[in-house]
C-alpha positions as CSV (number, residue, x, y, z in Angstrom):
1,M,64.3,255.6,106.2
2,S,61.3,257.9,106.5
3,K,61.5,258.8,102.8
4,R,61.7,255.1,101.8
5,K,58.7,254.4,104.1
6,N,56.6,257.1,102.5
7,I,57.4,255.9,99.0
8,F,56.6,252.3,100.0
9,T,53.4,253.2,101.6
10,E,52.2,255.5,98.8
11,A,52.9,252.9,96.2
12,L,51.0,250.2,98.0
13,E,48.0,252.5,98.6
14,A,47.9,253.7,95.0
15,K,48.2,250.2,93.6
16,F,45.4,248.8,95.7
17,Q,43.1,251.8,96.2
18,E,40.4,250.4,93.9
19,Q,40.7,246.7,94.9
20,T,38.7,244.9,97.6
21,R,40.3,243.9,100.9
22,R,40.3,240.3,99.9
23,N,42.1,240.8,96.6
24,F,44.6,243.1,98.4
25,L,45.4,240.4,100.9
26,K,45.9,237.9,98.1
27,E,48.5,240.0,96.3
28,S,50.2,241.8,99.1
29,F,53.4,240.8,101.0
30,M,52.1,237.4,102.2
31,G,55.6,236.2,103.0
32,L,56.1,238.8,105.7
33,G,56.2,237.5,109.3
34,G,53.5,240.0,110.2
35,L,51.0,238.5,107.7
36,A,51.9,235.0,108.8
37,L,51.4,236.0,112.4
38,G,48.1,237.6,111.5
39,G,46.9,234.3,110.1
40,L,48.2,232.4,113.1
41,L,46.5,234.7,115.6
42,G,43.2,234.4,113.8
43,S,42.7,232.3,110.8
44,C,39.0,231.6,111.2
45,E,36.4,233.5,109.2
46,T,33.3,233.8,111.4
47,G,30.9,234.9,108.7
48,S,29.1,236.9,111.3
49,K,29.0,240.7,111.7
50,G,27.7,240.5,115.2
51,S,26.1,243.4,116.9
52,S,28.3,244.3,119.8
53,S,29.1,247.9,120.7
54,L,32.5,246.6,121.9
55,F,33.8,247.3,118.5
56,D,32.7,251.0,118.4
57,T,36.1,252.2,119.5
58,G,38.0,250.4,116.7
59,N,40.0,248.3,119.2
60,P,38.3,245.0,120.1
61,L,41.0,244.2,122.7
62,M,40.7,247.4,124.7
63,V,40.2,247.0,128.4
64,K,36.6,246.8,129.3
65,A,34.7,246.9,132.6
66,P,32.9,243.7,133.8
67,H,29.4,243.8,135.2
68,F,30.5,244.1,138.8
69,A,33.6,244.3,140.9
70,P,35.7,241.2,140.2
71,K,37.5,239.0,142.7
72,A,40.0,237.7,140.1
73,R,41.9,239.6,137.5
74,S,43.0,236.5,135.5
75,V,42.6,232.8,135.2
76,I,45.0,229.9,134.9
77,Y,43.0,226.8,133.8
78,I,44.9,223.5,134.0
79,H,43.1,220.9,131.9
80,M,44.5,217.4,132.3
81,A,43.3,216.0,129.0
82,G,42.3,212.3,129.2
83,A,40.6,212.6,132.6
84,P,42.5,211.8,135.8
85,S,41.1,209.2,138.1
86,Q,39.5,210.9,141.1
87,L,39.5,207.6,142.9
88,E,43.3,207.5,143.0
89,L,43.8,211.3,143.7
90,F,41.2,213.0,145.8
91,D,38.0,210.9,146.4
92,Y,39.0,208.4,149.1
93,K,36.7,205.4,149.2
94,P,37.7,202.7,151.7
95,E,34.5,200.8,151.0
96,L,35.6,200.4,147.4
97,Q,38.7,198.6,148.6
98,K,36.6,196.0,150.3
99,L,34.9,195.2,146.9
100,N,38.2,194.9,145.1
101,G,38.2,191.9,142.7
102,L,34.5,191.1,143.1
103,D,32.1,191.1,140.1
104,C,30.5,194.4,139.5
105,P,26.8,194.5,140.6
106,Q,24.4,194.6,137.7
107,S,22.7,197.7,139.2
108,L,25.8,199.7,138.3
109,L,25.7,198.5,134.7
110,E,22.1,198.4,133.6
111,G,21.0,201.3,131.5
112,K,24.4,202.9,131.6
113,K,26.8,203.8,128.8
114,F,30.5,203.1,128.9
115,A,33.3,203.5,126.5
116,F,34.9,200.1,126.8
117,I,33.3,198.0,129.5
118,R,31.8,194.8,128.2
119,G,30.4,191.9,130.0
120,V,30.7,191.8,133.8
121,P,33.8,193.8,135.0
122,K,35.5,193.4,138.3
123,M,35.4,196.1,141.0
124,L,38.8,197.9,141.4
125,G,39.8,199.3,144.7
126,P,41.9,202.4,145.2
127,Q,45.5,201.8,144.0
128,A,46.8,204.8,146.0
129,K,47.3,205.4,149.7
130,F,45.3,208.3,151.1
131,S,45.9,210.6,154.1
132,Q,44.4,213.9,155.4
133,H,46.3,217.1,155.1
134,G,46.3,220.7,156.5
135,E,43.9,222.2,158.9
136,S,41.1,221.4,156.4
137,R,42.0,217.6,156.7
138,A,41.6,217.2,152.9
139,W,42.1,213.7,151.5
140,I,44.9,213.7,149.0
141,S,46.7,210.5,147.9
142,N,50.4,209.7,147.9
143,Y,50.4,210.2,144.1
144,L,50.5,213.9,144.8
145,P,52.9,214.4,147.7
146,H,53.7,218.0,146.8
147,L,50.1,219.1,146.5
148,Q,49.5,217.8,150.0
149,S,51.5,220.7,151.4
150,V,49.1,223.3,150.0
151,A,45.8,221.6,150.8
152,D,44.6,224.6,152.8
153,E,44.8,226.8,149.7
154,I,42.4,224.7,147.7
155,T,38.6,224.1,147.4
156,F,37.9,220.6,146.2
157,L,34.8,220.0,144.1
158,K,34.0,216.3,144.7
159,S,30.7,216.0,142.8
160,V,31.3,217.3,139.3
161,T,29.2,215.6,136.6
162,T,28.9,215.7,132.8
163,D,26.6,214.2,130.2
164,Q,29.5,213.3,127.9
165,F,31.7,210.2,128.2
166,N,33.9,210.5,125.1
167,H,36.9,212.7,125.3
168,A,36.4,215.2,122.4
169,P,32.8,216.2,123.2
170,A,33.4,216.2,126.9
171,Q,36.4,218.5,126.4
172,L,34.3,220.8,124.2
173,L,31.6,220.9,126.8
174,M,34.0,221.8,129.5
175,Q,35.8,224.5,127.5
176,T,33.1,225.9,125.2
177,G,29.8,225.1,127.0
178,S,28.7,222.8,124.1
179,A,29.6,219.3,123.1
180,R,29.4,220.3,119.4
181,L,32.0,222.2,117.4
182,G,31.5,225.9,116.7
183,R,31.1,227.6,120.1
184,P,33.7,230.0,121.5
185,S,36.0,228.8,124.2
186,M,35.9,230.1,127.7
187,G,39.2,232.0,127.2
188,S,37.7,233.7,124.2
189,W,34.6,234.7,126.1
190,V,36.8,236.2,128.8
191,T,38.9,238.3,126.4
192,Y,35.8,239.3,124.5
193,G,34.3,240.6,127.8
194,L,37.4,242.1,129.4
195,G,39.9,242.9,126.7
196,T,43.6,242.7,127.5
197,E,45.6,244.6,130.1
198,N,48.8,244.3,128.1
199,A,48.6,245.7,124.6
200,D,51.8,243.9,123.7
201,L,50.5,240.4,124.6
202,P,47.4,238.4,123.6
203,G,44.6,238.3,126.2
204,F,44.3,234.5,125.9
205,V,47.4,232.3,125.7
206,V,47.5,228.5,125.3
207,L,50.3,226.2,126.3
208,T,50.3,222.4,125.6
209,S,52.4,219.5,126.9
210,G,52.3,215.7,126.9
211,G,53.2,215.3,123.3
212,A,49.8,215.9,121.7
213,N,46.9,218.3,121.6
214,P,43.6,217.5,123.3
215,D,41.3,215.0,121.5
216,A,39.0,217.9,120.6
217,G,41.9,219.7,118.9
218,K,42.4,223.4,118.8
219,S,38.7,224.0,118.8
220,V,38.9,224.0,122.6
221,W,40.7,227.3,122.4
222,G,39.0,228.6,119.3
223,S,36.8,231.7,119.1
224,G,33.9,230.0,117.4
225,F,31.5,232.7,116.2
226,L,33.2,235.4,118.1
227,P,35.6,237.5,116.0
228,S,38.9,235.6,115.6
229,V,40.9,238.2,117.5
230,Y,39.6,236.5,120.7
231,Q,40.8,233.0,120.0
232,G,43.7,231.5,122.0
233,V,47.2,232.1,120.8
234,Q,49.2,228.9,121.2
235,C,52.7,229.4,122.4
236,R,55.6,226.9,122.8
237,S,57.8,226.4,125.8
238,A,60.7,225.3,123.7
239,G,62.2,226.9,120.5
240,D,60.5,229.9,119.0
241,P,57.5,230.7,121.2
242,I,55.4,231.4,118.1
243,L,56.1,230.4,114.6
244,F,56.9,233.3,112.1
245,L,57.7,235.6,115.0
246,N,60.9,236.9,113.5
247,D,61.1,239.0,110.3
248,P,62.1,237.1,107.2
249,E,65.5,237.8,105.6
250,G,65.7,241.2,104.0
251,V,62.9,242.7,106.0
252,N,63.7,245.0,108.9
253,R,61.4,246.4,111.5
254,D,60.8,249.7,109.7
255,L,59.8,248.0,106.5
256,R,57.4,245.8,108.5
257,R,55.9,248.8,110.2
258,A,55.4,250.5,106.8
259,S,53.7,247.4,105.3
260,I,51.4,247.0,108.3
261,D,50.4,250.7,108.1
262,A,49.4,250.3,104.5
263,I,47.5,247.0,105.1
264,N,45.6,248.5,108.0
265,K,44.7,251.6,106.1
266,V,43.0,249.5,103.5
267,N,41.4,247.3,106.2
268,Q,40.0,250.4,107.9
269,Q,38.5,251.6,104.6
270,Q,36.8,248.2,104.2
271,F,35.5,248.3,107.8
272,E,34.0,251.8,107.3
273,E,32.3,250.5,104.1
274,Y,31.0,247.1,105.3
275,G,31.1,247.3,109.1
276,D,32.4,243.7,109.5
277,P,34.0,243.4,113.0
278,E,36.3,240.7,111.6
279,T,38.1,243.5,109.7
280,L,38.8,245.1,113.0
281,S,40.1,241.8,114.2
282,R,42.6,241.7,111.4
283,I,43.8,245.3,112.1
284,S,44.3,244.3,115.8
285,Q,46.1,241.1,114.8
286,Y,48.6,242.9,112.6
287,E,49.3,245.5,115.3
288,M,49.6,242.8,117.9
289,A,51.9,240.7,115.8
290,Y,54.2,243.7,115.4
291,R,54.3,244.4,119.1
292,M,54.7,240.8,120.0
293,Q,58.1,240.6,118.3
294,I,59.5,242.5,121.3
295,S,57.3,241.4,124.1
296,V,56.8,237.6,123.5
297,P,60.5,236.5,123.5
298,E,61.0,238.3,126.8
299,V,58.0,236.9,128.7
300,M,58.4,233.4,127.2
301,N,62.0,233.2,128.3
302,I,62.5,231.2,131.5
303,N,66.3,231.1,131.4
304,D,66.7,234.2,133.4
305,E,64.6,232.9,136.3
306,P,66.6,232.4,139.5
307,E,67.8,228.9,140.3
308,Y,65.5,228.5,143.3
309,I,62.5,229.0,140.9
310,H,63.7,226.3,138.6
311,E,64.2,224.0,141.5
312,M,60.8,224.9,142.9
313,Y,59.0,224.1,139.6
314,G,61.3,221.4,138.3
315,T,61.7,223.2,135.1
316,Q,64.1,222.3,132.3
317,P,64.8,225.3,130.0
318,G,64.8,224.4,126.3
319,K,62.4,221.5,126.7
320,A,58.7,221.3,126.1
321,A,57.4,220.2,129.5
322,F,54.5,220.8,131.8
323,A,56.7,222.3,134.4
324,N,58.0,224.9,132.0
325,N,54.4,225.8,131.0
326,A,53.4,226.2,134.7
327,L,56.2,228.7,135.2
328,L,55.2,230.5,132.0
329,A,51.7,230.7,133.2
330,R,52.8,232.7,136.2
331,K,54.9,235.0,134.1
332,L,52.0,235.6,131.7
333,V,49.5,236.5,134.3
334,E,52.1,238.7,136.0
335,K,52.3,240.6,132.7
336,G,48.6,241.0,132.5
337,V,47.4,238.1,130.3
338,R,43.7,237.5,131.2
339,F,43.4,233.8,130.5
340,V,46.2,231.2,130.4
341,Q,45.1,227.7,129.4
342,L,47.4,224.7,130.1
343,F,46.5,221.5,128.3
344,D,48.5,218.4,129.4
345,W,47.8,215.3,127.3
346,G,48.1,211.7,128.5
347,W,45.8,211.2,131.5
348,D,43.7,208.5,129.8
349,T,44.4,205.6,132.0
350,H,42.5,202.7,130.4
351,G,45.1,200.1,131.4
352,T,45.7,198.9,127.8
353,S,49.4,199.2,128.5
354,L,51.7,199.7,131.5
355,D,52.1,203.4,130.6
356,G,48.4,203.8,130.6
357,S,47.6,201.9,133.8
358,I,46.4,203.3,137.0
359,D,49.2,202.0,139.1
360,V,52.1,203.1,136.8
361,G,50.9,205.4,134.0
362,L,48.9,207.7,136.4
363,I,51.7,207.8,138.9
364,N,54.1,209.0,136.1
365,K,51.7,211.7,135.0
366,C,51.4,212.9,138.6
367,R,55.2,213.0,138.9
368,Q,55.4,215.2,135.8
369,S,53.0,217.7,137.1
370,D,52.6,217.6,140.9
371,K,55.7,219.6,141.8
372,A,55.0,222.3,139.2
373,V,51.3,222.7,140.1
374,T,52.2,223.1,143.7
375,A,55.0,225.5,142.9
376,L,52.6,227.6,140.8
377,L,50.3,228.1,143.8
378,L,53.2,228.9,146.1
379,D,54.8,231.2,143.6
380,L,51.6,233.1,142.9
381,K,51.0,233.5,146.6
382,Q,54.5,234.7,147.5
383,R,54.2,237.4,144.7
384,G,50.8,238.5,146.0
385,L,49.1,237.2,142.8
386,L,47.1,234.3,144.1
387,D,44.3,236.4,145.5
388,E,43.7,237.9,142.1
389,T,44.4,234.8,140.0
390,L,41.9,232.0,139.8
391,V,43.6,228.6,139.3
392,V,41.4,225.8,138.1
393,W,42.4,222.1,137.8
394,G,40.5,219.2,136.3
395,G,39.8,216.8,133.4
396,E,36.7,216.3,131.2
397,F,35.1,213.5,133.2
398,G,36.0,210.9,135.8
399,R,36.8,207.2,136.1
400,T,34.7,204.2,137.0
401,P,35.0,202.3,140.3
402,M,35.1,199.1,138.3
403,A,38.0,198.0,136.2
404,E,37.9,198.3,132.4
405,N,36.8,195.1,130.7
406,R,37.0,194.9,126.9
407,E,35.0,192.2,125.1
408,G,34.5,190.3,128.4
409,K,38.3,189.9,128.9
410,P,39.9,191.8,131.7
411,N,42.9,193.8,130.7
412,A,46.4,192.7,131.7
413,F,47.0,196.1,133.3
414,K,44.9,198.0,135.8
415,G,42.7,200.7,134.2
416,R,39.3,202.4,134.7
417,D,36.8,203.4,132.0
418,H,35.3,206.8,131.3
419,H,32.7,207.9,133.9
420,A,30.4,210.9,133.6
421,E,28.5,210.7,136.9
422,A,31.2,211.8,139.3
423,F,34.7,213.3,139.3
424,T,36.8,215.8,141.2
425,M,38.1,219.2,140.2
426,W,39.6,222.0,142.3
427,M,40.0,225.7,142.4
428,A,42.3,228.0,144.3
429,G,42.8,231.8,144.6
430,G,40.7,234.4,142.9
431,G,38.2,234.8,145.7
432,I,37.6,231.1,146.3
433,K,37.4,229.7,149.8
434,K,40.6,228.2,151.2
435,G,40.8,224.7,152.6
436,Y,37.2,223.6,151.7
437,T,35.6,220.6,150.2
438,Y,32.2,220.8,148.4
439,G,30.0,218.0,147.3
440,E,30.1,214.3,148.0
441,T,29.9,211.0,146.1
442,D,28.4,207.7,147.3
443,E,30.5,205.1,149.2
444,I,32.2,203.8,146.1
445,G,32.5,207.1,144.2
446,Y,30.0,206.1,141.5
447,S,27.5,208.9,141.7
448,A,27.3,212.4,143.2
449,I,24.9,212.4,146.1
450,S,25.2,216.0,147.3
451,G,26.3,219.3,145.7
452,K,26.0,218.1,142.1
453,I,28.0,220.4,139.7
454,T,27.9,220.6,135.9
455,P,30.4,222.1,133.5
456,H,28.1,225.1,133.1
457,D,28.2,225.7,136.9
458,I,32.0,225.7,136.7
459,Q,31.9,228.2,133.8
460,A,29.3,230.4,135.6
461,T,31.5,230.5,138.7
462,I,34.7,231.3,136.8
463,L,32.9,234.2,135.0
464,N,31.4,235.4,138.3
465,Q,34.9,235.7,139.9
466,L,35.9,237.8,136.9
467,G,33.0,240.1,137.5
468,F,30.5,238.8,135.0
469,D,26.9,237.7,135.3
470,H,27.1,234.7,133.0
471,E,23.6,235.2,131.8
472,K,24.4,238.7,130.5
473,L,27.8,238.1,128.8
474,T,26.3,237.4,125.4
475,Y,27.0,237.8,121.7
476,E,24.4,238.1,119.0
477,F,24.7,235.3,116.4
478,Q,22.2,233.8,113.9
479,G,19.5,236.1,115.2
480,R,19.7,235.4,118.9
481,P,22.1,236.0,121.9
482,F,24.5,233.3,122.8
483,R,26.4,232.8,126.0
484,L,29.1,230.5,127.3
485,T,26.7,228.7,129.7
486,D,24.1,228.2,127.0
487,V,20.7,228.2,128.9
488,E,22.1,226.6,132.1
489,G,24.6,227.1,134.8
490,N,24.5,228.4,138.4
491,V,27.3,230.1,140.4
492,I,28.6,227.7,143.1
493,K,28.0,230.3,145.9
494,E,29.0,227.9,148.6
495,I,32.7,227.9,147.5
496,L,33.0,231.7,147.3
497,G,35.2,233.4,149.9
């Protein structure tokens, strides 16, 4: 095979020695799984050469040191796309119940923007039953009975705000630091700053559930103007974990190795000539694709997990489900993946149908995720991983204390409109205080009245736990340094352990 490999390599190099990298890629073995994976792992041309010395070694995914000693080694970010209602889950407001069914006061409507509220809506009291749990006496509703058991592991952030009230821009702001397209996602910034601890796996993995991608699409895990090697790699919890992972018929592993060696030799020549870091990204992607053929099927297989783990999470091997993704998140951070992003679609409870109502649709979404989220925290803890893994849970905005009201006609089902002025998120592990509640909203959950938090504050805190000064983790683009938190953001020091 070695003789065949040499002949193959020499022929390729001779044929394309005088051609540009772009022409070479057009004419080379585009049908190979390695090339397909290369495109999958990073198909976005950034058009920027950047100026970072991180590329001087020739390996953009090498392990790098943060600015200071980190509290967390990895992050699992659980984004409930559509925005869960904080008023049915964590922000207990008995005063709101007293107003149930009454006309909404004009003071809550004047000068405000809503997605669907028209006319004068009715106030909507909490549909869930609340109780306090753990030594921290945290308020958690009966919609999340399993999470109640781990209340003392969690810090609740009750006063999160945003300036976006539509899903796509709000998701972009939460995940990229900007409501506009084109900025790198949080996971991309983390892998840019830290590299990956496992050379056989991506540093940033994305898992989706709920039957659809977030409203903002794949841009919420894109690399923006960072080299595309840092964008999230979307995996699947059912079927082949990544498309084109296997070699096509007639191509064995040795032949793939030979083709990648030839491709990367030309890429290296192009990098030495033009200095574009995107070329190094391509080299890394081809190498990663080759190694992932062995490592990904193993780590993405949950069939071999013991029965008690399946019972703990409520997993169903072979199906695409949130519970499977939660278990995979534990397996991935256990293998050294830096940033695991779980997106679960379907939390948009407008009340336009029974499935989208507060009292039925939201309950069903909680049933699909509550057991698995709780199991994830317990599983990480029993393996000694929770202290070094920061788990973040939340949506892109909150829900109004008044019922949705379209065109002056109340909906047949109970629903709440988008609300930017107050919602709840939570964090656990990774150096965050245990059993703590930060921030407060007014008596009906309409506005934050203390401890106001923005998406940039959330981002600054996550980076801080990973050992970064968010103001110094920058990338030169279009003549100026950019950062995840734009020109804002403060670390929420009160919640640090």
